[in-house]
Backbone as XML, in Angstrom:
<?xml version="1.0"?>
<chain id="A" units="angstrom">
  <residue number="1" name="MET">
    <atom name="N" x="0.634" y="-7.859" z="-0.407"/>
    <atom name="CA" x="0.232" y="-7.405" z="-1.727"/>
    <atom name="C" x="-1.156" y="-6.783" z="-1.676"/>
  </residue>
  <residue number="2" name="VAL">
    <atom name="N" x="-2.046" y="-7.463" z="-1.002"/>
    <atom name="CA" x="-3.410" y="-6.958" z="-0.874"/>
    <atom name="C" x="-3.420" y="-5.665" z="-0.059"/>
  </residue>
  <residue number="3" name="LEU">
    <atom name="N" x="-2.645" y="-5.642" z="1.019"/>
    <atom name="CA" x="-2.591" y="-4.430" z="1.845"/>
    <atom name="C" x="-2.034" y="-3.249" z="1.058"/>
  </residue>
  <residue number="4" name="ASN">
    <atom name="N" x="-1.065" y="-3.488" z="0.195"/>
    <atom name="CA" x="-0.513" y="-2.416" z="-0.635"/>
    <atom name="C" x="-1.576" y="-1.891" z="-1.593"/>
  </residue>
  <residue number="5" name="ALA">
    <atom name="N" x="-2.352" y="-2.794" z="-2.196"/>
    <atom name="CA" x="-3.412" y="-2.371" z="-3.111"/>
    <atom name="C" x="-4.501" y="-1.598" z="-2.367"/>
  </residue>
  <residue number="6" name="VAL">
    <atom name="N" x="-4.870" y="-2.063" z="-1.172"/>
    <atom name="CA" x="-5.865" y="-1.346" z="-0.365"/>
    <atom name="C" x="-5.322" y="0.028" z="0.031"/>
  </residue>
  <residue number="7" name="ASP">
    <atom name="N" x="-4.051" y="0.077" z="0.417"/>
    <atom name="CA" x="-3.422" y="1.357" z="0.733"/>
    <atom name="C" x="-3.490" y="2.286" z="-0.470"/>
  </residue>
  <residue number="8" name="GLY">
    <atom name="N" x="-3.223" y="1.756" z="-1.654"/>
    <atom name="CA" x="-3.298" y="2.567" z="-2.866"/>
    <atom name="C" x="-4.686" y="3.127" z="-3.102"/>
  </residue>
  <residue number="9" name="ALA">
    <atom name="N" x="-5.700" y="2.278" z="-2.936"/>
    <atom name="CA" x="-7.081" y="2.728" z="-3.146"/>
    <atom name="C" x="-7.480" y="3.782" z="-2.116"/>
  </residue>
  <residue number="10" name="LEU">
    <atom name="N" x="-7.160" y="3.535" z="-0.850"/>
    <atom name="CA" x="-7.506" y="4.510" z="0.191"/>
    <atom name="C" x="-6.728" y="5.812" z="0.027"/>
  </residue>
  <residue number="11" name="THR">
    <atom name="N" x="-5.474" y="5.702" z="-0.385"/>
    <atom name="CA" x="-4.674" y="6.906" z="-0.644"/>
    <atom name="C" x="-5.291" y="7.693" z="-1.792"/>
  </residue>
  <residue number="12" name="TYR">
    <atom name="N" x="-5.690" y="7.006" z="-2.832"/>
    <atom name="CA" x="-6.320" y="7.662" z="-3.987"/>
    <atom name="C" x="-7.569" y="8.424" z="-3.545"/>
  </residue>
  <residue number="13" name="ILE">
    <atom name="N" x="-8.439" y="7.765" z="-2.773"/>
    <atom name="CA" x="-9.659" y="8.413" z="-2.295"/>
    <atom name="C" x="-9.313" y="9.620" z="-1.424"/>
  </residue>
  <residue number="14" name="GLY">
    <atom name="N" x="-8.358" y="9.433" z="-0.532"/>
    <atom name="CA" x="-7.968" y="10.536" z="0.347"/>
    <atom name="C" x="-7.373" y="11.714" z="-0.389"/>
  </residue>
  <residue number="15" name="LEU">
    <atom name="N" x="-6.566" y="11.437" z="-1.409"/>
    <atom name="CA" x="-5.959" y="12.523" z="-2.180"/>
    <atom name="C" x="-6.994" y="13.232" z="-3.047"/>
  </residue>
  <residue number="16" name="LYS">
    <atom name="N" x="-7.885" y="12.458" z="-3.663"/>
    <atom name="CA" x="-8.901" y="13.061" z="-4.535"/>
    <atom name="C" x="-9.886" y="13.913" z="-3.757"/>
  </residue>
  <residue number="17" name="THR">
    <atom name="N" x="-10.156" y="13.548" z="-2.513"/>
    <atom name="CA" x="-11.106" y="14.304" z="-1.691"/>
    <atom name="C" x="-10.413" y="15.323" z="-0.786"/>
  </residue>
  <residue number="18" name="SER">
    <atom name="N" x="-9.091" y="15.424" z="-0.913"/>
    <atom name="CA" x="-8.278" y="16.343" z="-0.104"/>
    <atom name="C" x="-8.395" y="16.059" z="1.391"/>
  </residue>
  <residue number="19" name="GLN">
    <atom name="N" x="-8.636" y="14.811" z="1.746"/>
    <atom name="CA" x="-8.732" y="14.425" z="3.150"/>
    <atom name="C" x="-7.382" y="14.025" z="3.725"/>
  </residue>
  <residue number="20" name="MET">
    <atom name="N" x="-6.411" y="13.781" z="2.863"/>
    <atom name="CA" x="-5.079" y="13.418" z="3.343"/>
    <atom name="C" x="-4.027" y="13.923" z="2.374"/>
  </residue>
  <residue number="21" name="VAL">
    <atom name="N" x="-2.809" y="13.906" z="2.846"/>
    <atom name="CA" x="-1.660" y="14.332" z="2.057"/>
    <atom name="C" x="-0.700" y="13.151" z="1.982"/>
  </residue>
  <residue number="22" name="GLU">
    <atom name="N" x="-0.158" y="12.913" z="0.809"/>
    <atom name="CA" x="0.824" y="11.839" z="0.645"/>
    <atom name="C" x="2.104" y="12.230" z="1.375"/>
  </residue>
  <residue number="23" name="LEU">
    <atom name="N" x="2.581" y="11.352" z="2.240"/>
    <atom name="CA" x="3.787" y="11.646" z="3.012"/>
    <atom name="C" x="5.068" y="11.247" z="2.283"/>
  </residue>
  <residue number="24" name="ASN">
    <atom name="N" x="4.962" y="10.331" z="1.337"/>
    <atom name="CA" x="6.128" y="9.923" z="0.563"/>
    <atom name="C" x="6.493" y="11.075" z="-0.375"/>
  </residue>
  <residue number="25" name="PRO">
    <atom name="N" x="7.694" y="11.649" z="-0.227"/>
    <atom name="CA" x="8.044" y="12.829" z="-1.034"/>
    <atom name="C" x="8.077" y="12.561" z="-2.538"/>
  </residue>
  <residue number="26" name="ILE">
    <atom name="N" x="8.387" y="11.346" z="-2.938"/>
    <atom name="CA" x="8.409" y="11.022" z="-4.375"/>
    <atom name="C" x="6.986" y="10.929" z="-4.908"/>
  </residue>
  <residue number="27" name="LEU">
    <atom name="N" x="6.126" y="10.213" z="-4.199"/>
    <atom name="CA" x="4.739" y="10.063" z="-4.644"/>
    <atom name="C" x="3.952" y="11.360" z="-4.505"/>
  </residue>
  <residue number="28" name="ARG">
    <atom name="N" x="4.364" y="12.229" z="-3.585"/>
    <atom name="CA" x="3.666" y="13.499" z="-3.374"/>
    <atom name="C" x="3.686" y="14.365" z="-4.632"/>
  </residue>
  <residue number="29" name="MET">
    <atom name="N" x="4.715" y="14.212" z="-5.463"/>
    <atom name="CA" x="4.841" y="15.025" z="-6.671"/>
    <atom name="C" x="3.944" y="14.521" z="-7.807"/>
  </residue>
  <residue number="30" name="MET">
    <atom name="N" x="3.318" y="13.364" z="-7.625"/>
    <atom name="CA" x="2.526" y="12.740" z="-8.687"/>
    <atom name="C" x="1.041" y="12.970" z="-8.486"/>
  </residue>
  <residue number="31" name="GLN">
    <atom name="N" x="0.300" y="12.782" z="-9.564"/>
    <atom name="CA" x="-1.154" y="12.845" z="-9.514"/>
    <atom name="C" x="-1.691" y="11.621" z="-8.775"/>
  </residue>
  <residue number="32" name="PRO">
    <atom name="N" x="-2.860" y="11.719" z="-8.134"/>
    <atom name="CA" x="-3.420" y="10.577" z="-7.413"/>
    <atom name="C" x="-3.571" y="9.316" z="-8.278"/>
  </residue>
  <residue number="33" name="GLU">
    <atom name="N" x="-3.901" y="9.495" z="-9.537"/>
    <atom name="CA" x="-4.037" y="8.345" z="-10.437"/>
    <atom name="C" x="-2.712" y="7.624" z="-10.619"/>
  </residue>
  <residue number="34" name="SER">
    <atom name="N" x="-1.630" y="8.384" z="-10.700"/>
    <atom name="CA" x="-0.299" y="7.792" z="-10.849"/>
    <atom name="C" x="0.115" y="7.049" z="-9.591"/>
  </residue>
  <residue number="35" name="VAL">
    <atom name="N" x="-0.212" y="7.598" z="-8.435"/>
    <atom name="CA" x="0.108" y="6.948" z="-7.160"/>
    <atom name="C" x="-0.621" y="5.613" z="-7.081"/>
  </residue>
  <residue number="36" name="LEU">
    <atom name="N" x="-1.910" y="5.606" z="-7.422"/>
    <atom name="CA" x="-2.687" y="4.370" z="-7.410"/>
    <atom name="C" x="-2.102" y="3.354" z="-8.382"/>
  </residue>
  <residue number="37" name="PHE">
    <atom name="N" x="-1.750" y="3.788" z="-9.575"/>
    <atom name="CA" x="-1.182" y="2.887" z="-10.585"/>
    <atom name="C" x="0.113" y="2.257" z="-10.084"/>
  </residue>
  <residue number="38" name="ILE">
    <atom name="N" x="0.988" y="3.048" z="-9.504"/>
    <atom name="CA" x="2.270" y="2.537" z="-9.015"/>
    <atom name="C" x="2.054" y="1.532" z="-7.894"/>
  </residue>
  <residue number="39" name="LYS">
    <atom name="N" x="1.154" y="1.829" z="-6.964"/>
    <atom name="CA" x="0.909" y="0.916" z="-5.849"/>
    <atom name="C" x="0.313" y="-0.405" z="-6.330"/>
  </residue>
  <residue number="40" name="VAL">
    <atom name="N" x="-0.616" y="-0.355" z="-7.264"/>
    <atom name="CA" x="-1.203" y="-1.587" z="-7.800"/>
    <atom name="C" x="-0.159" y="-2.350" z="-8.609"/>
  </residue>
  <residue number="41" name="LEU">
    <atom name="N" x="0.652" y="-1.652" z="-9.385"/>
    <atom name="CA" x="1.703" y="-2.299" z="-10.156"/>
    <atom name="C" x="2.694" y="-3.027" z="-9.247"/>
  </residue>
  <residue number="42" name="LEU">
    <atom name="N" x="3.084" y="-2.385" z="-8.153"/>
    <atom name="CA" x="3.990" y="-3.037" z="-7.206"/>
    <atom name="C" x="3.353" y="-4.290" z="-6.597"/>
  </residue>
  <residue number="43" name="SER">
    <atom name="N" x="2.070" y="-4.234" z="-6.322"/>
    <atom name="CA" x="1.380" y="-5.410" z="-5.792"/>
    <atom name="C" x="1.389" y="-6.548" z="-6.792"/>
  </residue>
  <residue number="44" name="VAL">
    <atom name="N" x="1.123" y="-6.241" z="-8.043"/>
    <atom name="CA" x="1.114" y="-7.267" z="-9.091"/>
    <atom name="C" x="2.511" y="-7.860" z="-9.273"/>
  </residue>
  <residue number="45" name="LEU">
    <atom name="N" x="3.531" y="-7.013" z="-9.269"/>
    <atom name="CA" x="4.902" y="-7.505" z="-9.416"/>
    <atom name="C" x="5.307" y="-8.405" z="-8.254"/>
  </residue>
  <residue number="46" name="LEU">
    <atom name="N" x="4.951" y="-8.024" z="-7.044"/>
    <atom name="CA" x="5.263" y="-8.856" z="-5.890"/>
    <atom name="C" x="4.534" y="-10.195" z="-5.968"/>
  </residue>
  <residue number="47" name="CYS">
    <atom name="N" x="3.298" y="-10.164" z="-6.387"/>
    <atom name="CA" x="2.524" y="-11.394" z="-6.549"/>
    <atom name="C" x="3.202" y="-12.304" z="-7.577"/>
  </residue>
  <residue number="48" name="TYR">
    <atom name="N" x="3.645" y="-11.733" z="-8.667"/>
    <atom name="CA" x="4.321" y="-12.507" z="-9.716"/>
    <atom name="C" x="5.616" y="-13.124" z="-9.191"/>
  </residue>
  <residue number="49" name="ILE">
    <atom name="N" x="6.403" y="-12.347" z="-8.470"/>
    <atom name="CA" x="7.680" y="-12.851" z="-7.933"/>
    <atom name="C" x="7.441" y="-13.998" z="-6.964"/>
  </residue>
  <residue number="50" name="ILE">
    <atom name="N" x="6.479" y="-13.819" z="-6.076"/>
    <atom name="CA" x="6.185" y="-14.887" z="-5.110"/>
    <atom name="C" x="5.659" y="-16.123" z="-5.831"/>
  </residue>
  <residue number="51" name="TYR">
    <atom name="N" x="4.826" y="-15.933" z="-6.837"/>
    <atom name="CA" x="4.284" y="-17.067" z="-7.596"/>
    <atom name="C" x="5.398" y="-17.814" z="-8.330"/>
  </residue>
  <residue number="52" name="LYS">
    <atom name="N" x="6.288" y="-17.076" z="-8.956"/>
    <atom name="CA" x="7.361" y="-17.704" z="-9.739"/>
    <atom name="C" x="8.430" y="-18.342" z="-8.868"/>
  </residue>
  <residue number="53" name="LYS">
    <atom name="N" x="8.804" y="-17.683" z="-7.780"/>
    <atom name="CA" x="9.908" y="-18.156" z="-6.952"/>
    <atom name="C" x="9.447" y="-19.005" z="-5.776"/>
  </residue>
  <residue number="54" name="GLY">
    <atom name="N" x="8.240" y="-18.791" z="-5.314"/>
    <atom name="CA" x="7.753" y="-19.507" z="-4.141"/>
    <atom name="C" x="8.272" y="-18.852" z="-2.866"/>
  </residue>
  <residue number="55" name="LEU">
    <atom name="N" x="7.371" y="-18.561" z="-1.969"/>
    <atom name="CA" x="7.738" y="-17.853" z="-0.744"/>
    <atom name="C" x="8.715" y="-18.648" z="0.106"/>
  </residue>
  <residue number="56" name="MET">
    <atom name="N" x="8.610" y="-19.953" z="0.115"/>
    <atom name="CA" x="9.472" y="-20.775" z="0.963"/>
    <atom name="C" x="10.948" y="-20.669" z="0.546"/>
  </residue>
  <residue number="57" name="ARG">
    <atom name="N" x="11.211" y="-20.386" z="-0.692"/>
    <atom name="CA" x="12.591" y="-20.299" z="-1.172"/>
    <atom name="C" x="13.283" y="-19.021" z="-0.719"/>
  </residue>
  <residue number="58" name="PHE">
    <atom name="N" x="12.528" y="-18.054" z="-0.201"/>
    <atom name="CA" x="13.122" y="-16.791" z="0.211"/>
    <atom name="C" x="13.831" y="-16.882" z="1.555"/>
  </residue>
  <residue number="59" name="GLY">
    <atom name="N" x="13.485" y="-17.846" z="2.367"/>
    <atom name="CA" x="14.164" y="-18.017" z="3.640"/>
    <atom name="C" x="13.468" y="-17.311" z="4.790"/>
  </residue>
  <residue number="60" name="ARG">
    <atom name="N" x="13.920" y="-17.662" z="5.977"/>
    <atom name="CA" x="13.306" y="-17.166" z="7.208"/>
    <atom name="C" x="13.449" y="-15.660" z="7.373"/>
  </residue>
  <residue number="61" name="LYS">
    <atom name="N" x="14.593" y="-15.097" z="7.048"/>
    <atom name="CA" x="14.803" y="-13.655" z="7.237"/>
    <atom name="C" x="13.817" y="-12.834" z="6.415"/>
  </residue>
  <residue number="62" name="LEU">
    <atom name="N" x="13.584" y="-13.253" z="5.187"/>
    <atom name="CA" x="12.651" y="-12.506" z="4.353"/>
    <atom name="C" x="11.216" y="-12.674" z="4.844"/>
  </residue>
  <residue number="63" name="ARG">
    <atom name="N" x="10.878" y="-13.856" z="5.330"/>
    <atom name="CA" x="9.532" y="-14.052" z="5.877"/>
    <atom name="C" x="9.306" y="-13.156" z="7.092"/>
  </residue>
  <residue number="64" name="VAL">
    <atom name="N" x="10.321" y="-13.003" z="7.940"/>
    <atom name="CA" x="10.211" y="-12.094" z="9.090"/>
    <atom name="C" x="10.047" y="-10.669" z="8.583"/>
  </residue>
  <residue number="65" name="LEU">
    <atom name="N" x="10.823" y="-10.293" z="7.596"/>
    <atom name="CA" x="10.704" y="-8.957" z="7.013"/>
    <atom name="C" x="9.306" y="-8.737" z="6.442"/>
  </residue>
  <residue number="66" name="LEU">
    <atom name="N" x="8.756" y="-9.739" z="5.787"/>
    <atom name="CA" x="7.404" y="-9.610" z="5.235"/>
    <atom name="C" x="6.368" y="-9.402" z="6.336"/>
  </residue>
  <residue number="67" name="TRP">
    <atom name="N" x="6.534" y="-10.076" z="7.473"/>
    <atom name="CA" x="5.610" y="-9.867" z="8.588"/>
    <atom name="C" x="5.712" y="-8.444" z="9.114"/>
  </residue>
  <residue number="68" name="ILE">
    <atom name="N" x="6.914" y="-7.903" z="9.162"/>
    <atom name="CA" x="7.092" y="-6.522" z="9.598"/>
    <atom name="C" x="6.377" y="-5.571" z="8.632"/>
  </residue>
  <residue number="69" name="VAL">
    <atom name="N" x="6.500" y="-5.829" z="7.351"/>
    <atom name="CA" x="5.836" y="-5.007" z="6.339"/>
    <atom name="C" x="4.316" y="-5.118" z="6.476"/>
  </residue>
  <residue number="70" name="VAL">
    <atom name="N" x="3.811" y="-6.315" z="6.729"/>
    <atom name="CA" x="2.364" y="-6.503" z="6.924"/>
    <atom name="C" x="1.879" y="-5.671" z="8.109"/>
  </residue>
  <residue number="71" name="ILE">
    <atom name="N" x="2.618" y="-5.689" z="9.191"/>
    <atom name="CA" x="2.240" y="-4.902" z="10.373"/>
    <atom name="C" x="2.260" y="-3.408" z="10.044"/>
  </residue>
  <residue number="72" name="MET">
    <atom name="N" x="3.276" y="-2.968" z="9.317"/>
    <atom name="CA" x="3.362" y="-1.556" z="8.954"/>
    <atom name="C" x="2.201" y="-1.143" z="8.047"/>
  </residue>
  <residue number="73" name="TYR">
    <atom name="N" x="1.900" y="-1.947" z="7.021"/>
    <atom name="CA" x="0.806" y="-1.618" z="6.117"/>
    <atom name="C" x="-0.535" y="-1.648" z="6.835"/>
  </residue>
  <residue number="74" name="THR">
    <atom name="N" x="-0.712" y="-2.577" z="7.756"/>
    <atom name="CA" x="-1.948" y="-2.617" z="8.530"/>
    <atom name="C" x="-2.100" y="-1.331" z="9.334"/>
  </residue>
  <residue number="75" name="SER">
    <atom name="N" x="-1.018" y="-0.857" z="9.912"/>
    <atom name="CA" x="-1.044" y="0.400" z="10.662"/>
    <atom name="C" x="-1.395" y="1.571" z="9.753"/>
  </residue>
  <residue number="76" name="VAL">
    <atom name="N" x="-0.828" y="1.595" z="8.558"/>
    <atom name="CA" x="-1.112" y="2.672" z="7.608"/>
    <atom name="C" x="-2.586" y="2.643" z="7.197"/>
  </residue>
  <residue number="77" name="ILE">
    <atom name="N" x="-3.120" y="1.469" z="6.956"/>
    <atom name="CA" x="-4.523" y="1.360" z="6.560"/>
    <atom name="C" x="-5.444" y="1.797" z="7.695"/>
  </residue>
  <residue number="78" name="ILE">
    <atom name="N" x="-5.109" y="1.440" z="8.915"/>
    <atom name="CA" x="-5.903" y="1.903" z="10.061"/>
    <atom name="C" x="-5.869" y="3.428" z="10.132"/>
  </residue>
  <residue number="79" name="LEU">
    <atom name="N" x="-4.706" y="4.015" z="9.908"/>
    <atom name="CA" x="-4.593" y="5.476" z="9.883"/>
    <atom name="C" x="-5.457" y="6.072" z="8.778"/>
  </residue>
  <residue number="80" name="HIS">
    <atom name="N" x="-5.436" y="5.465" z="7.591"/>
    <atom name="CA" x="-6.293" y="5.920" z="6.482"/>
    <atom name="C" x="-7.758" y="5.892" z="6.898"/>
  </residue>
  <residue number="81" name="LEU">
    <atom name="N" x="-8.157" y="4.824" z="7.555"/>
    <atom name="CA" x="-9.557" y="4.693" z="7.952"/>
    <atom name="C" x="-9.952" y="5.768" z="8.960"/>
  </residue>
  <residue number="82" name="PHE">
    <atom name="N" x="-9.054" y="6.109" z="9.875"/>
    <atom name="CA" x="-9.353" y="7.189" z="10.815"/>
    <atom name="C" x="-9.552" y="8.511" z="10.086"/>
  </residue>
  <residue number="83" name="TRP">
    <atom name="N" x="-8.831" y="8.719" z="8.990"/>
    <atom name="CA" x="-8.992" y="9.945" z="8.214"/>
    <atom name="C" x="-10.249" y="9.915" z="7.358"/>
  </residue>
  <residue number="84" name="LEU">
    <atom name="N" x="-10.564" y="8.752" z="6.810"/>
    <atom name="CA" x="-11.635" y="8.688" z="5.822"/>
    <atom name="C" x="-13.018" y="8.407" z="6.394"/>
  </residue>
  <residue number="85" name="ILE">
    <atom name="N" x="-13.117" y="7.688" z="7.495"/>
    <atom name="CA" x="-14.440" y="7.339" z="8.035"/>
    <atom name="C" x="-15.284" y="8.586" z="8.319"/>
  </residue>
  <residue number="86" name="PRO">
    <atom name="N" x="-14.758" y="9.615" z="8.971"/>
    <atom name="CA" x="-15.596" y="10.810" z="9.178"/>
    <atom name="C" x="-16.049" y="11.447" z="7.864"/>
  </residue>
  <residue number="87" name="PHE">
    <atom name="N" x="-15.229" y="11.370" z="6.837"/>
    <atom name="CA" x="-15.580" y="11.959" z="5.547"/>
    <atom name="C" x="-16.684" y="11.141" z="4.853"/>
  </residue>
  <residue number="88" name="LEU">
    <atom name="N" x="-16.627" y="9.817" z="4.978"/>
    <atom name="CA" x="-17.575" y="8.951" z="4.280"/>
    <atom name="C" x="-18.945" y="8.927" z="4.940"/>
  </residue>
  <residue number="89" name="PHE">
    <atom name="N" x="-19.008" y="9.227" z="6.243"/>
    <atom name="CA" x="-20.296" y="9.135" z="6.941"/>
    <atom name="C" x="-20.717" y="10.456" z="7.424"/>
  </residue>
</chain>
């Protein structure tokens, strides 16, 4: 959830400064503010679902899937940082 929100913030900065292009074809058609809103909204919804249902009730397969998603989002954030660090400094 946190990684998705960080991805949203970094994507917003990258889009507003023209340092990156959104690769998701659906999000590419939207304004940077809308992309940020959707990413934060998804994070909040996921947080709510986990809070209400409890992560342990989802089972082992979903926990493995969540770890895969964490690894993917971490990779995306590292990629964002490679694009943005030269721009920020």
